[in-house]
C-alpha positions as CSV (number, residue, x, y, z in Angstrom):
1,M,106.2,119.5,101.5
2,I,103.5,117.8,99.3
3,A,104.6,114.1,98.0
4,I,102.7,111.8,95.6
5,R,102.8,108.1,96.0
6,P,100.7,105.4,95.0
7,A,97.5,105.0,96.8
8,R,97.6,102.4,100.0
9,S,94.6,100.6,101.2
10,E,94.2,102.2,104.3
11,D,94.6,105.5,102.6
12,A,90.6,104.8,101.7
13,A,88.9,105.7,104.7
14,A,90.5,108.9,103.6
15,I,89.6,108.9,99.8
16,A,86.6,108.3,100.9
17,A,86.1,111.1,103.2
18,I,87.4,113.5,100.5
19,Y,85.0,111.7,98.0
20,A,81.5,111.8,99.8
21,P,80.7,116.1,99.7
22,Y,81.4,115.7,95.9
23,V,78.6,112.8,96.1
24,L,76.5,114.6,98.4
25,G,76.5,118.0,98.1
26,G,77.2,118.9,94.1
27,T,77.0,117.6,90.9
28,V,80.9,116.4,89.6
29,S,79.9,112.3,91.0
30,F,76.8,111.1,88.8
31,E,76.6,108.3,92.2
32,T,74.2,109.8,94.8
33,E,75.5,107.2,97.7
34,A,79.0,108.1,99.0
35,P,80.9,104.4,99.0
36,D,82.5,104.0,102.5
37,A,86.5,102.6,102.7
38,R,85.4,99.0,102.1
39,A,84.2,99.8,98.8
40,I,87.3,102.1,97.8
41,R,89.5,99.3,99.3
42,H,87.6,97.2,96.5
43,R,87.7,99.5,93.9
44,M,91.1,99.8,94.5
45,A,92.1,96.2,94.4
46,A,90.1,96.2,90.7
47,S,92.2,97.6,89.3
48,D,94.5,95.0,89.6
49,G,98.4,96.7,90.0
50,F,97.2,98.0,86.5
51,Y,95.6,100.9,86.7
52,P,97.5,103.6,88.6
53,W,95.9,105.2,92.1
54,M,97.6,107.7,93.7
55,V,97.7,110.4,96.6
56,A,99.0,113.7,97.6
57,T,99.9,113.8,100.6
58,T,101.8,116.3,103.5
59,G,104.5,114.4,103.2
60,E,105.3,114.0,106.9
61,A,106.4,111.7,108.6
62,D,104.3,111.8,112.0
63,G,100.9,112.8,109.9
64,D,101.2,111.8,106.2
65,A,97.3,113.2,105.2
66,V,96.1,112.7,102.4
67,L,94.9,116.0,100.4
68,G,93.6,114.3,97.1
69,Y,93.7,111.4,94.9
70,A,94.2,110.6,91.4
71,Y,93.6,107.5,89.7
72,A,92.5,105.4,86.4
73,T,90.2,102.9,84.8
74,R,89.6,101.1,81.7
75,F,88.4,103.7,79.4
76,R,85.3,100.8,78.2
77,D,85.2,97.5,78.3
78,R,85.8,96.3,74.4
79,P,89.4,95.4,73.7
80,A,90.4,97.5,70.9
81,Y,89.8,101.1,74.2
82,R,92.8,98.6,75.7
83,Y,95.3,101.9,74.7
84,V,92.9,104.3,76.4
85,V,91.6,105.0,79.7
86,E,89.5,107.4,81.8
87,T,90.8,109.8,84.6
88,S,89.6,111.3,88.1
89,I,90.9,113.7,90.2
90,Y,88.9,114.7,93.9
91,M,90.7,116.6,96.3
92,A,90.0,117.9,100.4
93,G,88.7,121.4,99.8
94,G,91.5,123.8,101.0
95,A,93.9,121.6,98.6
96,Q,92.4,122.7,95.6
97,Q,93.6,126.3,96.1
98,K,96.9,125.3,96.2
99,G,98.6,123.1,93.5
100,T,98.5,120.5,95.3
101,G,95.5,119.0,92.6
102,R,98.1,120.0,89.6
103,L,101.1,118.9,91.0
104,L,99.2,115.3,91.5
105,Y,97.5,115.5,88.3
106,E,100.9,116.0,86.6
107,A,101.9,113.0,88.4
108,L,99.0,110.8,87.2
109,V,99.5,111.9,83.2
110,D,102.9,111.5,83.3
111,T,102.5,107.4,84.5
112,L,100.3,106.6,81.8
113,R,102.5,108.1,79.7
114,A,105.1,106.3,81.1
115,Q,102.9,102.7,81.4
116,G,102.6,102.9,77.7
117,F,98.7,104.3,77.1
118,T,98.0,106.6,74.1
119,Q,95.3,108.7,75.3
120,A,93.5,109.9,78.4
121,I,89.7,111.0,78.1
122,G,88.3,112.9,81.3
123,V,85.1,112.9,82.0
124,L,83.4,116.6,83.5
125,S,80.4,117.5,84.2
126,L,79.4,121.2,83.4
127,P,79.5,123.4,84.3
128,N,83.0,123.1,86.3
129,D,85.3,125.3,85.4
130,A,87.8,124.6,87.8
131,S,88.3,121.3,86.4
132,I,88.4,122.3,82.8
133,T,91.4,124.6,83.6
134,L,93.0,121.8,85.9
135,H,92.2,119.3,82.8
136,E,93.5,122.1,80.3
137,A,96.5,122.8,82.6
138,V,98.1,119.3,82.1
139,G,97.6,118.6,78.3
140,F,93.5,117.6,78.2
141,R,91.9,119.5,74.9
142,R,88.3,119.5,74.9
143,A,86.5,116.5,73.0
144,G,83.3,117.2,72.9
145,V,79.9,117.9,75.0
146,Y,76.9,115.5,75.9
147,R,73.6,117.2,76.6
148,E,71.5,116.4,79.3
149,I,72.5,112.6,80.6
150,G,72.6,112.7,83.9
151,F,69.9,114.0,86.3
152,K,70.6,114.8,89.9
153,Q,69.9,117.4,92.6
154,G,66.3,118.1,90.1
155,R,68.2,118.9,87.1
156,W,69.2,117.6,84.4
157,I,73.7,117.7,83.8
158,D,75.8,118.0,80.4
159,V,78.8,115.9,80.8
160,G,81.9,117.4,78.7
161,F,85.0,115.2,77.6
162,W,89.0,116.3,77.4
163,Q,90.9,114.2,76.0
164,C,94.9,114.1,76.5
165,Q,97.2,112.3,74.0
166,L,99.6,110.4,75.7
167,N,101.8,108.5,73.8
168,D,102.1,108.7,69.3
169,S,99.4,105.9,68.2
170,A,102.1,103.5,66.5
171,V,100.7,100.8,64.5
172,P,101.1,97.8,65.7
173,P,100.5,99.4,69.5
174,R,102.1,98.3,72.0
175,E,101.0,96.7,74.9
176,P,100.3,99.3,78.0
177,K,102.9,98.4,81.6
178,P,101.1,97.8,84.2
179,F,101.0,100.3,86.7
180,S,103.1,98.1,89.5
181,E,105.9,98.0,87.1
182,T,106.2,101.7,86.7
183,G,105.3,103.1,89.7
184,V,104.3,107.4,90.3
185,V,106.5,109.0,87.7
186,R,107.2,112.1,88.1
187,G,108.4,114.9,85.1
């Protein structure tokens, strides 16, 4: 049975192992050196309990293996953007074909809604049909494309932006709640 839970610092090695092939073997990530567990722990801690980091696991008491992870970060540094997040999801090889990514990403979107964010932005290197399908399955819609803005593995890569309305844009807006207050929300 798949379990979705907040990521813990002891998950950092598994997260780093899932992420490394995306960094080293493809153009999904624009990083060129795979971060180690220490760097992942630092990134998780930098969310300061405000932005969610979550994992999908096998849910087994004796093994609880991490199958994938998803997280949200600040979209941009300026204060006016504080109601918007950028989302990311990465799955271990076999978990991609079993619907686990969708369960995990749905939980991330539901959590962000409960926190009170208004928009989520997915940034995808193109082409990337699997990621587009996943984003659109959980409510994201294509918002635009920047042409040839990333150079990796000897070629220029387009980047697409997908946007998901999480909550109405009230005036004045409500301040989002920290992830530490909402925890993982599903459904």
